[in-house]
N, C-alpha and C positions, 0 to 999 in steps of 0.2 A: 505495500502498501503504501503512495506518495503523496503531499501535495504539492502544490505548484504555486507561483504567483508572478507578475509578470509587470513589467514597468516599459511602458512604450511611448517613446517620442522623449524621453529626459537628456533635457540641455546640456550633456555633457559629452564629449568625444570617449569613444569605446577603448582607445589604447589606455585611455585615464581608468574608466571603468574595470579593464581588464586587469590592472594592477592590484587591484583590493579584490575581487573574485580568487585570485591565486593563493590569498592569504585564508580565504577562510574554507576553503575546495576540502571537502572528507574531514572538517571538524564538529564535533559536538553543537547544537547549537547555540546552546547557552555561554561555549567559548567563544563561538564565532560573532556573538551579542557583543561580547565585553573588547574582542581583537579590534572592532569595528569603530566602538564607543573612544576606544585610545587611541586608532590610529589617524594621525593630520594630514589627511587627504581630503579633498573635495567630494569625491565620488562615494565616502563615506556614511554621508548623510543619506543619500536616498538607497543606497543600497541596505542599510541598515533598517529604514521604514518598510522595503520590502523584505527583508528576513524574518521582520517581525509577523509581517502581511500571510507569508508562508506557513509560520508557525501557527497563526491563529484558525489560517485553513484548515490546516492538518485536526486542531483539537476540535473546532465546532464543525466539520464537514462531515470526518471521519475516523472521531471519536479517539486520537491519537493519545499517546502521553507525550507531553511536551518534557517530560524532564529523560526521553529517552530518544527525542530527535537527533537528526546530524544532517548538514548538508548536502545532499546525495551529488548534487549537480548544481553545475551555477555558470551558465557562460553570457556572453553579451554577442550582440548582433549590429550591423549599422544600422542604423532608422533616416529618413530623411535627410537632409544636405539642406540647409538653408542657404541661400547664396545671395553675399550683400557687398556693397562697393563702396571701397575705400578712396577717398579725392589722393592723387600723389602729384608731384609735380609738373610743371607745364601744361596743365589740363588734363593728365594722364587719369587714370583710374585703375586701381588694383583690384581685383575678386577677392573676397575674402567667403572661406566655407565654413558656416557653423552647423559642425557634425552634431548627431543628436544619437543616439543609442537607444537597442532594444535591450532588455535585461529577464532574464531569467532564473529562476531561485527555485530546486524542486529539494523537499525535506522528504527524506524518510525514515522509520524508524529500525533502531540497532534491534539485532535478533539476541 
């Protein structure tokens, strides 16, 4: 049995989120929450909120025990990219790509 939580179109680049997800993969849920709380990365805040949502889904929808949950899978994909223009010298314009992320966290019970 597993419980999932998704975060779509998070306004942070996927490569920044991937660093944080590598820290919590295959860790117990409580330990993963502690890691996210004390890691000074911008991606920790939305990932922590998403992990809490996955734990709540497991408890409420699948009647799992919150103390025996662990992060079975966590991955990030690229969402839609917002294209913006930045003015440069001599009337030119440079394109700025504001990337977004689609984040998925799966929690399972340990046997």
